[in-house]
N, C-alpha and C positions, 0 to 999 in steps of 0.2 A: 743696314744692320739692325738686328733686334736690340731693343733697349732692355737687355737682360737685367732683371732685378729692379728695374725702374717701374714707374706707374705706366699703365697702358695708355697709349696715345690714340685719340680719335682719328680714324682714317677718313679723309675727305674723299667722297666718291669722285671718280674720274669725270671731268667736265663741269664740276661744280666749283664756282669761285667762293671766296670767303663771304661775300655779301649774300649769295644764295644759301650758303650753309647757315648763316645767321637767321635768314628768313625762315628756313625750315625749322630751326630750333625754336623760334618765336611761335610758329604755328603749332608745333608739338606741345609747347607749354600751354598754349590756349586750349588745345584739346584736353590736356590733363585737367585744367581748371574747370572745364565743362563737365568732365567725368566725375570730378570731386563733389558735384552737387548731390546732396542726399535726396532720396526718394522716400516719401511717407507711404508706408504700405498698409498699415492696419492700426486700429486703436480700440481701447476699451475704457469705459468709465466706471467709477465706483463711488457710490453715494456715502458720504460721511454722516456722523450723527448730527452735524450742523446742516440745517436744511439748505442753506444757500451756498454750501461749499461741497465740491466733489473733487475727485482725483481722476486724472486721465493718464493713461499709459500708451505710448506710441511706439510702434515698430518702425524704425527707419533703416534704410539700407544704402550701401555705397559700394561701388565696385572696388575690389582689391586687385589692381592690375598686375601686381607682382606675382600673386599666387593664382591668378585667373579664376577667382571666386568672388562671391558677394559677401561683404561684411555687414552683419545685421547687429543692430543695437537697440536698446530700450531707452527712451527718453520720457521722463515723468513730469507731471505738472499738477499744481493745485488750481482749480477753476473756481473763481469767486464771483458770485452774482452781486451786483451793486444795486442800490436803491433806484438809480436812474435807468434801470434796465440794461446797463452796460455790463460787460463781463471782463474779468481780468485773469490772465494766465500767469502763474508764478512757476517758472521752470526750474528744474534741477540744474545745478551748474554744469554737469557733464552727462553725456549719454554713457551707458554701460554696454560694452560689447557682449553679445550672447554667443560665445564660442561653442561650437558643437551642438547647438540647440536645433532640433528638427521641428518641434512644435511646442507651443505653450497655450494653455487653455485655462482661464480663470473658472472657478466654481460658480454656481448660480448666485450664491450669497456674496461672492467677492472675498471671502475669508481665506480661501485656499487657491493655490496656483499649481497646476500640473505642468511639469517640464519633461519633455521626452527627448532623449538623445539616442538616435540611431548610430550604430557602430558599423565599421567595415569588417568584411570577412566573416569569421566565425564568432566574433565577440558578441556578447549579449546586448540587448536593447535596455537602456536604463530609464526608469520612471522615477521622477522626484516629485514629492508633494510638499509644497512650501506653505508656511503660514506667514504673517507679516514680518517675522523676525528671523526665521531659520527653516532648514529642511526638517520636516517632521517624519517623513517616510522616504525610503529609497529602496527600489527593487531592481534587480538585474534579471531580465527575462531571457532565458537561454534560447538558442536557435532551435532546439528540439521542440520548444513550445510554439514559437512563431518567428518569422523573420522581421525585417524592418517595418515600423509603423508607417502607413501611407500618410504623407503630408503634402500631397501634390495639389490640393485644391479641388480635385474632382472626385476620385475615390475616397479621399480623406473624410473621415468622420470620427470625431472624438467628443463624447458626450457624457457629462456627469449626470447621475440620477438626482432626483429632487432632494433626498436627504444627504447627499454628498458622501455616500459610503462605497459607491461603485462607479466605475467608468467603463462605458462601452466604446470600442474603437475598432478600426480596420487595420489589419496588418497582413504581410505576406504569409501565406500558409507555410508550415514547416516543410523542409525537404522531404519528399517522398522516398521511401527505401527503393534502391535501384539494384537491378540484378548485376552480378559480376561473374567473371570466369576465372578459374585457376589456370595455371600453366598447362594442365592436362585437358582443359576445356570444360571442366565441371562447373555447372552454373549454380551459384548460390543466390537464393532469393533474399531480399530484404537486408542486404549488407549496408550498414550505416558507418562503416569505417571512414575516418576523416579523409584519408588519401583517396579512397575510392569515391567518396561522395563528391569530391571536387574534381574528379576526372571527367572532363567533358566528353560527351558522346555516349555516356552510359544511359540506359533506359530509353523509353520512348520520347521522341521529340514532342514538345508541347508548345503550341502557339501562344505568344504573349500578346499584349495589347498595343504593340507597335511603338511608334515614336515616343520617346521619353520613358517608355516602360520596358524597353528591351532588356531581357535578363531578369526582370522582376517576376516573382512567382504570383500566383493568383491571389487577389485580395479576399480575405476571409474575416469573419466576425468573431471578436473576443470580448470578454468582460473581465476586469480585474477588481478584486476586493482590496480597497486601499488600506484596510486594517491589517490583513494578513499577507497581502501580496499574492494570494492565490489567483491564478489565471485559468479561465476555462473557455474553451471554444463553444460558441452558441450551437446547440444541437439542432439538427433538422435541416440546416441550410444546404449542406452537401456541396459538391464541386460543379453542379450544373449551373450555378449562379456565381458570377463575380459580384461582390457586394461593395457598398459604399454609402457614405452620407448618413450614418446611423444616428438616430435620436431616440431618447426615452419618451414613451407615451405617458400621459398622466395616469396615475394609479386609480382604478375604478373598482370599487367593491373588493379590494384586496388583490385584484388581478393587475399584473404589470406586463407590459409588452415593449419590445423594441421595434421601431419602424425603420426600415432601411430601403435603399434602392438596389435592385438586382438587375444585372445584365446577363442574358443567356451566355453560358460558356461552352455549350455543347454544339455550337455551330461555328462557322468561320468568323473570327473576330474582326479581321481586316483593319485593326487600328481604331483608336478612340480619340486621340488628341485632335481637337478642332472638329470632331465628327459627332455632332449631336443627333445624327440620323440613325444611331444604333438604338433599337428598341429596348426599353427598360420599363420597370414597373415598381410600385411601392409594395412592400411586403411587411407583415407583422409576425413576430415570433416571441415566445416567452423567453426571458433570459435564463441562464443556467442557475441552479441553486448551489450556493457555496456551503462548506461545512459549517460556517457560522450561522446558516439559515435553518438550524435544526428545529426552531420553533415554528417554521412555516409548514403548513400542511402540504405534503407533496402529492401531486397528481400522478397519473400513470406516465411512464416514460414515453409512451406513444403519443399521449396528449401534449406533453411538453415539446415534442419534436415536430409538431405540426406547424408549417408556415402557411400564412394566409395571404393570398394575393389580393390587395386592396383596390387595385386599379385595372380590373379585368377589361373594362370597356374602352380603354384609351391606350394608344400604342407607345406613349412616352410619359414618364412621370419622374421628377427628380426634385432636389432641394426641399425635402419635407420640413415643415415648420408648424408647430402647434401654437395656437393662440394662447394668450396669457391665462385665460380661464380654462383652457383645455377642452373647449366645446367644439372646436373644429380644427382640422388639419389642412393647411394650405400647401400647395405644391405648384411647381412650374412644369410646363410640358412643351416638348419640341415635336409635337405630333405633326406639324406642318413639314418639318424636316424628314421625319420617319416616313410619312405617307408619300412625300414627293420624291425623296431620294437626295434632295439638296443637303449638303453636309451641315449647313447652318441655315436657319430660316427664322420667321417671326414666331416668338414664343406666345404661349397663352397661360393664364393663371386660373387655377381651379381650387376647389375646397371640398372636403368631406366632413359632414357633421359626425363628430366622434360619438359613438353610442354610449349613453349614460349607463346602460345596463351591462356594458362590457362584452356584449355579443358581437364579435367581429365576423365578417364574411365577405365574399366577393360581391354580394348584392348591395353593398353600401353605395348610395347614390352620389355620383360625382356632379358637382354644381359648377357651371362656368362662371368665373368672376370677371376676367378680362379676356375677351375672345381675340382671335387673330384679326388684325386690321388689314384689309385688302388694299384699299386705295384711300389714303388719308386726304382730307381737304387741306388746302394750302395753310400752313402754320398750325395745323392741328396734330393731335397725338397720332404718331405713325405706327403704334403697336409696341409690344414689349420686346426688348433685346437686352436681356439681363444675364450677367455672367456669374452672379453670386447673390446670396442673401446675407444680411447681417445675422449674427448669433441672436441678437435681441432687436428685431426690427419694429416693435410695436410701440405706438404712442399710448398714453394712459387711458384713452377711451376703450382700448382693448380690441378695436376692429379696424384701425388704420395702421397700415404698415408703410415703411419708408424704404425705398430702394433706388438704385442707380440703373439707368437704362440709356441706350443710344437713341438719340433724336436727331435724325439727319446727320450732319457732320459734327455734331457735338454729343457729349455725354451729359445727361441731366439727372437731377434728383426728383423723384416722383413720390407722391403719396397715393395709396390705393385703399379705398374703403372696401373691405372684403364683404360687407353686407350689401351695399348697393352696386358695387363694381365701378364706382366713379373714380377716375384717374385725374390727378391735378399735378401741375408742374410746380415744384417748390423752389428750385433754383431760379434766379431772375429770368424773366421772359425775354428781356432785351439784351441778354448776355450771349456773346458768341464764344465765350470761354467754355471749357469742359469742367464739370463738377462731379465729384464722387463722394458719396456719404461714407464716413469712416466709422462713426458710432453715434448713438443717441445718448444725450445727457438729460435724463428725464424726458421732457417734451421738447427739448432743444436738440439741435443737430450740430455735430462736429463734422466738417467736410473739408475736402481739399479741392482747390480750384487752380487751374493753370491754362495757358494758351501756348501756341507754338513759339511765342516770343516773350512769355512771362513764366518765370519759374514757379513751381508749386507753392501755394500759400494756404494756410489753414484759415477757414472761415467758421464763424459761429452763428448759427441761425436760430431765431426765436420767432414763434408765431405771435401774431397780433390779434387779440381777442380770444374767442373760444376755439377749441380744437374742431376743425372740420376740414374737408377736402378743399373748401373754398377759402380757407384762412389765408391771410396775408402774412408773409414772412419777411422779417428784417435780418440783414446779414451784416456782421461786424468783422473787421479785419483782426487777425490775431498775430502779434509779433512772435515769430518762431525762430529760435536759434538754428534749427536744422535746415532752414532755407537760405542761409547766408551763402554768398558766393563772392568771388573776387571783383574788384572794381572794374577790371578789364572786361569781364563777362557782362556785368551790369551795363557798362558803356556800350558794348556791342549790341546787346538786346534792346537798349533804349533807342537805337538808331533804326530799328526794324518795326514793321507793321504787318498785320495779317488781315485777310478778309475771306469770307465764305462766299463764293461766286456761284450763282445759278447759271447753268449752261443749257440752252435749248437743244433738244435732240435734233440731229441732222438727218434728213431723209425719212420723215415720218411716213408710215404706211397704215392702211386700214386694218391690217392684221394685228397691230399692236393693241394691247389692252390700254385702258385709260391711265393706269399707274405707270406703265412702261413708256407712255407718251409725254409724261411730265418732265420738266428739266431736271437734270442730275446736278450734283454739286462738286466743287473742287475748292480746296483750301489753298490760298495764294499768299506766300510770304515774300515781302519785297522791302527795299529801303524806304524810309520816310522821305528822305531828300534825294531827288533824282536830278541829274543833269539833263537839260532839255534834249540833247541829241545823242544821249548815251543809253543804250539798252543793255540790261544785265544778262549774263549767261544764266541759263535756266537748268535746274535739275528737276526732272519729273520723278516723283516717288509714288510707286504703285504698291498697294497692299496685296497680300496673298489671298488665299481662299479657294475660289473667287468670292465666296460669300463671307466677307469680312468688311471692315470699314476703317478708314483713317479719320480719327476724331481730332478736334482742335485742342489737344493737350500738349504739354511740353515734352519734347523728345530731345535728349541731349545731342545726339549725332546730327539731327536735322538742324537744330539751332546753331550748332557749330558751323555747319556748311553755310547757313545763311549769314553768319557773322563774318565769313570770308568774302562776302560779296556776291554769292550766288542767290538768284531768285529760286523759290521752291514752289512746286505745284503738286499737290496731293489730290489725285483724282478719285472720286467715289463714283465710278462708272455704274451704270444700271446693273443690278445684281448684288450691289453692296447692301449691308444691313442698315436699318434705320429709316427706310423710305417706304415701308409698306410691302405686303406680300406680292402684289402684282408686279411691281418693279423688280423685285428679287427673282421671281420665277420667270421673268422674261429672258434671263440669260441662258439657262440650260438648253442645249440644242444649238446655241449660237456662240459658244465659246470660241474665241479666236477671231471672231468677226465683229459682233456687237460691242464687246468690251474694247477691242482695238479701235473701232470707229469712234467710240466715246472719248478715248484718250486723245486720239488725233484731233477730234473736235475741240476738246479742252485746250490743247496746245495752240491750235489756230486761233481760238478765242483770246488767249493771253497775248499772242503776237499781235493780233488786230488792235488790242488795247494799248499797245506800245510797252508792254511789261517784260518783254523777252527779246533777245537777239536770236533770230531764226537760224543763224549760222553757228550758234553756240548752245546746243541743247544736248543734255545727257539724260539718261533714264536709269533708274535704280529700282530693283524689285526683288523680292524673295518669293520662293514657292510660285504661286500663280502669277505674282508680279514679275518674277524672272521670266516666266513663259511669255508674258505680254511684252517684256523688254526685247526678247528675240524677234517677235513679230514686228515691233516698232522699228528695230534696226533695219529690217528689210523693207518696211513700208514708208 
């Protein structure tokens, strides 16, 4: 009988006894405890009037399983430098949830904070400008001006100008007028009626940028005057380019430019997520003049609408970043991916000397800073594999930038001297952990460090001696409330260990390049204490791509599986990022054979070392990893 009006009773599935039910509940609770661990996503620092004190602001995130969303919060701290070169973080008692916030960007001086809230449907996008105590300005940008602001980390570009009066940004272009028909078949052009505008199937079909961008309109460039709230589209760009990553160029002789990345929109787009092999270039264009700019001498409309292609001689250019003195423009290039067709490949770093006379043109010389590394020597720099730049990546010498990059099966923090091209590893050389730079605090570094069996922790790095690419760095642990977890999780992780194993290539041939003949790597997670005659069941975890990589960072789902007693094997087969261009380019043309052979070789290697039960092996993979899983099931 139904228990009408009473509390709902849990139904025990057929065949499960009470003990099994209790075990399932315990495992479910452990999974929840792993999922509750916060992730540190981003940070900013702000210098106070006191030289040895600064303020830091961290974005932390946590899954909200009930609503199937991510919960983002802000956690603040005062950072105090002590006389003995130690550092102390004084944390706010609680984080503050940022409900409905799509993006937040501090101004260059740190005195203002822009918060953008994208809305659903036909609601406007809200811009809020905060000072340290309150909202100073708030504007609602209607959909007739533009759609949602891009905050995806790729097309995304939100940039304050130097005097903090205007902000350039990338947003969806407004809905184009679409033709409609009356009941008698009469065609009306340019109908913007709400019901008609939302009627699917009207007008010409337009290709979008694919995965994660389905249904989003083309990214376009806008500037807002934060005094009046006036928003203007940047003239001259047109619809032939999808734009992103906009920054303000330094003002020279009264001339101001915006520099942005442009991807051709008049050819097949074929998707852009994880596809760095889409040609792109850097462009410069003058910003629009607002009504408040009446004192500015206006040039001709034709001159204002001219866009200048800055990187004519290279097939890929993105992440534009000006030096602190404005003398050169640094950018990353995926020309190896564009020229070869690989969706991801080894990056290169370049710079342009920004003309002091303000005369821009396609003839600007592109200078190579860090070239593509084809075949690194053992233990040496394998090339750049960088997914982002800091907003302020420069040390105080003005020519050393700090960034994160994949190095084998780890992520490391590097310094790059853009004058000499010298690259140095800042994170500890003897660490198999993965490190990611969050922000610079003057000439110090705030970073996050983790491993497959260690939850993320904040580290504070200080250089010893003078600034140079050869400087020694000391790292201090920072106690962080955001990285707390349950005792059960800590106990489970404390019983585990990990190692990065080099695995010789099986069946070497003379046709292989030197880079493709070198051992590849796999990350192995296993219990610290093992019974002599007991081998653990093994889960093989394969990354997608194929040109991607599994790094030695903390992943909640993998750590949860390891805590249940499974051994883990994360294979970085040849073709993965982080091992040089020759090894990466050895895979195209051999997909389904070379990568499968490497995974099988890695599994055999682990079995031979007594780390896995050959009768209890499972394989997990998404995208290309799932493709490999189907091959492995058959082989």
